[in-house]
Backbone as CSV, one residue per row, in Angstrom:
resi,resn,N_x,N_y,N_z,CA_x,CA_y,CA_z,C_x,C_y,C_z
1,MET,45.281,-29.681,-76.882,44.605,-29.763,-75.601,45.517,-29.217,-74.506
2,SER,44.965,-28.384,-73.668,45.729,-27.750,-72.599,45.999,-28.740,-71.469
3,ASP,47.193,-28.646,-70.886,47.577,-29.531,-69.788,47.256,-28.851,-68.458
4,THR,45.957,-28.667,-68.192,45.524,-28.053,-66.936,44.485,-28.942,-66.275
5,LYS,44.217,-28.627,-65.014,43.182,-29.349,-64.277,42.256,-28.317,-63.649
6,PRO,41.034,-28.727,-63.301,40.134,-27.797,-62.625,40.669,-27.445,-61.236
7,TRP,40.334,-26.266,-60.741,40.848,-25.794,-59.456,40.527,-26.757,-58.321
8,TYR,39.369,-27.416,-58.371,38.959,-28.283,-57.273,39.749,-29.595,-57.220
9,ARG,40.599,-29.845,-58.181,41.466,-31.031,-58.160,42.870,-30.705,-57.659
10,SER,43.107,-29.455,-57.278,44.432,-29.018,-56.825,44.636,-29.337,-55.344
11,ARG,45.606,-30.187,-55.042,45.929,-30.504,-53.649,46.452,-29.275,-52.918
12,THR,47.193,-28.435,-53.610,47.742,-27.233,-52.987,46.630,-26.282,-52.565
13,LEU,45.654,-26.067,-53.435,44.547,-25.177,-53.088,43.710,-25.747,-51.944
14,TRP,43.481,-27.049,-51.931,42.734,-27.669,-50.838,43.507,-27.561,-49.517
15,PHE,44.795,-27.796,-49.562,45.633,-27.685,-48.363,45.550,-26.271,-47.800
16,ASN,45.671,-25.278,-48.682,45.604,-23.886,-48.239,44.220,-23.521,-47.709
17,ALA,43.173,-24.013,-48.353,41.813,-23.719,-47.901,41.562,-24.311,-46.508
18,ILE,42.010,-25.538,-46.298,41.834,-26.176,-44.993,42.623,-25.434,-43.922
19,CYS,43.844,-25.050,-44.245,44.667,-24.285,-43.287,44.024,-22.943,-42.965
20,LEU,43.449,-22.300,-43.972,42.779,-21.017,-43.760,41.582,-21.168,-42.828
21,VAL,40.775,-22.184,-43.055,39.600,-22.414,-42.208,40.024,-22.715,-40.773
22,LEU,41.029,-23.566,-40.611,41.503,-23.900,-39.266,42.108,-22.689,-38.556
23,ALA,42.849,-21.881,-39.281,43.445,-20.685,-38.676,42.366,-19.684,-38.275
24,ALA,41.360,-19.519,-39.116,40.259,-18.602,-38.781,39.485,-19.107,-37.570
25,ALA,39.247,-20.410,-37.516,38.548,-20.980,-36.366,39.370,-20.807,-35.100
26,GLU,40.659,-21.032,-35.193,41.531,-20.873,-34.024,41.556,-19.426,-33.550
27,ALA,41.558,-18.492,-34.482,41.574,-17.075,-34.107,40.308,-16.696,-33.329
28,GLN,39.196,-17.335,-33.653,37.937,-17.036,-32.974,37.714,-17.866,-31.711
29,LEU,38.148,-19.121,-31.722,37.831,-20.035,-30.623,38.967,-20.237,-29.624
30,ASN,40.206,-19.975,-30.044,41.381,-20.164,-29.176,41.405,-21.549,-28.530
31,VAL,41.201,-22.570,-29.341,41.146,-23.936,-28.834,42.521,-24.597,-28.870
32,LEU,43.214,-24.504,-29.987,44.467,-25.240,-30.157,45.590,-24.757,-29.258
33,GLN,45.801,-23.466,-29.199,46.950,-22.951,-28.456,46.896,-23.332,-26.987
34,GLY,45.715,-23.377,-26.412,45.583,-23.741,-25.011,45.730,-25.237,-24.759
35,GLN,45.509,-26.046,-25.776,45.535,-27.494,-25.604,46.867,-28.136,-26.002
36,LEU,47.620,-27.476,-26.853,48.876,-28.050,-27.329,50.020,-27.674,-26.402
37,PRO,50.896,-28.612,-26.104,52.009,-28.318,-25.204,53.097,-27.484,-25.886
38,GLY,53.757,-26.671,-25.089,54.947,-25.933,-25.515,54.863,-25.259,-26.859
39,GLY,55.841,-25.547,-27.709,55.953,-24.881,-28.993,55.306,-25.629,-30.144
40,VAL,54.382,-26.550,-29.854,53.763,-27.340,-30.922,52.998,-26.433,-31.886
41,TYR,52.289,-25.453,-31.341,51.527,-24.539,-32.200,52.471,-23.782,-33.140
42,ALA,53.609,-23.350,-32.625,54.590,-22.655,-33.460,55.133,-23.584,-34.547
43,TRP,55.363,-24.844,-34.209,55.837,-25.806,-35.210,54.780,-26.050,-36.279
44,LEU,53.518,-26.071,-35.895,52.446,-26.201,-36.884,52.452,-25.013,-37.841
45,ALA,52.618,-23.817,-37.291,52.682,-22.622,-38.126,53.889,-22.676,-39.055
46,PHE,54.990,-23.224,-38.586,56.185,-23.385,-39.412,55.944,-24.432,-40.509
47,GLY,55.174,-25.459,-40.197,54.928,-26.544,-41.138,54.037,-26.169,-42.314
48,LEU,53.229,-25.154,-42.172,52.334,-24.768,-43.262,53.068,-24.372,-44.533
49,PRO,54.036,-23.464,-44.476,54.752,-23.153,-45.713,55.585,-24.324,-46.228
50,VAL,56.049,-25.169,-45.316,56.782,-26.368,-45.746,55.842,-27.285,-46.526
51,GLY,54.631,-27.464,-46.021,53.633,-28.260,-46.731,53.321,-27.684,-48.104
52,ASN,53.216,-26.377,-48.181,52.990,-25.724,-49.471,54.142,-25.985,-50.432
53,ALA,55.353,-25.892,-49.931,56.519,-26.111,-50.789,56.552,-27.547,-51.304
54,VAL,56.259,-28.498,-50.423,56.246,-29.901,-50.843,55.196,-30.120,-51.925
55,LEU,53.999,-29.606,-51.695,52.943,-29.760,-52.700,53.320,-29.087,-54.009
56,ARG,53.984,-27.963,-53.935,54.381,-27.253,-55.152,55.391,-28.074,-55.949
57,PHE,56.308,-28.727,-55.262,57.314,-29.527,-55.953,56.736,-30.786,-56.592
58,ILE,55.708,-31.368,-55.989,55.137,-32.582,-56.568,54.036,-32.292,-57.586
59,THR,53.645,-31.024,-57.699,52.612,-30.648,-58.667,53.182,-30.702,-60.076
60,THR,52.447,-31.333,-60.958,52.909,-31.453,-62.348,51.950,-30.808,-63.338
61,THR,50.750,-30.459,-62.894,49.744,-29.920,-63.787,49.299,-28.553,-63.319
62,ALA,49.156,-27.630,-64.238,48.683,-26.291,-63.911,47.187,-26.316,-63.604
63,VAL,46.735,-25.311,-62.854,45.322,-25.175,-62.548,44.680,-24.298,-63.606
64,GLY,43.553,-24.748,-64.121,42.789,-23.969,-65.096,41.450,-23.589,-64.515
65,LYS,40.546,-23.194,-65.376,39.208,-22.797,-64.927,38.342,-23.972,-64.616
């Protein structure tokens, strides 16, 4: 038996999908950058790859079909 999980159970893929949707919405609506003080938006952008790295390190099962 293969040690994989379905794609929809992947926390990393869900995290990336949510970030993609939020980034696309921000690009069209320009809501966050105007509402967040100072460099908070830049820190959020910095946090995305950090979040990916954390999820990658805690992942123990490969994604299958």
